[in-house]
N, C-alpha and C positions, 0 to 999 in steps of 0.2 A: 470863275476859276482863276487861281493864282498861277503866275509863271513860276518856273523852277527856282529862279533866284529869289523871288519874293517868298516862296515857300521855305527856302532854306533860312531866310532872315527870320521868318515867323518861328521856326523850330529852334533857332539859336537864341531867341529872346530869353532873358534871365528867368522870367516866371515859368516859361515852358520847361526850361532846363531843370529848374528846382522841382517842378512837378514830376518830371521823368526820374530824377534822382530819388525822390521820396518814394515813388511807386517801386522802383528797382530795389531800393533798400528794404522795403517791406517784404518783397518776394525773396530777396537775397539773404534775409535773416536765416532762412532754412538752408543756406549754402552748405554744401558738403553732404547733405542727407539725400538730396534729390537728383534731378536730372540736369539742372542748369546752374551756371555760376551767375553771380550778380552782373558780370560784364555781358554775358549772353542776353540776359533779360533787358539790360539797358540798351543794347544794340537793337533788339527786337522792338522795344517800345519806341526807340528813335525812328525806326522805319514806319511804324504806325503813325507817329506824329508827322512825318514827312508826307505820307500818303494823305493824311487828313488835311495838311496844309495845302496840298495841290487841289483839293476839291472844295476847300473852305471859301465861302463868299462873304467878303466883308460887308457888302451892302445888306446883308440879312440883319444887321444891327447887333449881333452877338459878339462877345469877345471870343477870341480864338481858343483861350483856355476853357471857356464854358463849352464850346463846341467839341473840343478834344477830349474833355474829361470822361464822358461815358465810354468812349472807345478805349481809352487807356485802362479804365477801371475794369471793364469786361475782360479785356485780354489779360490783365494782371491776375484777376481771379482765376481765369482758365490756366494760366501758367502756375499759379499757386496750387491748384488742384493737381496738375500734372507733376509739379515739383515734389509734392508730398505723396506721390503715388506709392502704394505698396502692392506688389503683385501677389496674388493668391497662389499657393503651392498647387501645381497641377491644374490650375484654372486657366480659362481662356481670356477672361475679362479681368482687368485690374480693379482692385477696390481702392478707395481713396481715403486718406486720412482727412477727417473733417476739418475745415477751416474754422479756427476759433472766431467767435464774435468780435474779439479785440482786433484781429487782423482785418476782418471785413469792415469794421467801423473805422479803422485807421485809413483804409482805402476810400471809405465813403465820405469822410469829412473834408476832402479837397474840393474840387469842382467849382460850383457857381456861387459860393458864399451864402447859401441857404442853410448851412449846417446849424447855426444857433437857433434859427426858426424851427427847423425840423427837430432838433433836440428838445426844444420846449414843447412842441406838439407831441412828441413821443412820450415825454414825461407825463403828459396829461391823459394819455390813453390808459384804459384799465389794464391791470398787470397781465392778465392772461392773453388779451389781444396783443399787447406789446410784445410779450414773449413769443407768441406764434409768428408775428411779423418779423421780429429780429432773427429768429431761428431759420425761417424760410427764406427771407429776402437778403439778409445780410450775412447769415451764417452759412448759406448755401446748402442747407439740409433738404432732403426730399420730404414730401408730405407724409410719407410713412414714418420717417425718422422723427419728424415733429410730433406726430400723434403718439409715437412710443414714448418720447421724452416727457410729453405732457400728460400721458396716461389717459388719452381720449380716443374716441373713434376717429378715423381719418376724416370723415366729412365734418365732424365737429371742430377739429383743429383748422380745417380749411375755412370753415365759416367764421371762426374767430379772426383769422387773417384777413378775410374779405371785409369783415366789419371794421377792422383797424384801417385798412386801405381806404374804405369809404369815408371814415371819420377824418382821415388826413386830407383827402380830396376836398371835402366840404370845408374844412378849416383853411385850406390854402386858396380857396376861391376868392377872387377880388370883390 
């Protein structure tokens, strides 16, 4: 575990700051429509980075940005969903404006530097499997929405996604 001064130094590193700004910018594009301003998003992501820096263990052999990225991406997608929320008239639960694949892909290509490898592997997947994987995992759509958009039964669209994930795992094995 890092001490608080070391954690602050890790969070203030230029690569971490640029990562925070890039994610806040992607969420802040929708500024004015939703619930948060870009400054609110940046401050929340900064807190996440500071918490991650406090529990990060350098002896693990990973870079801090690689460790931090999944936490930032997950929270950014949550904020993006909340940010683009549209409440139903008279309803008790909000409905969400779907995140476009471009927004999710822009958030996905930061991280650990495997983006070119994954882009190449995704390009080699069959079109239907790739579409199911992108809509479900990067687009944030529910299995029911994916099956509606692909005009398939729900179990068939889930099987396409599972096959795509299996192919990617096999291709990424050393």
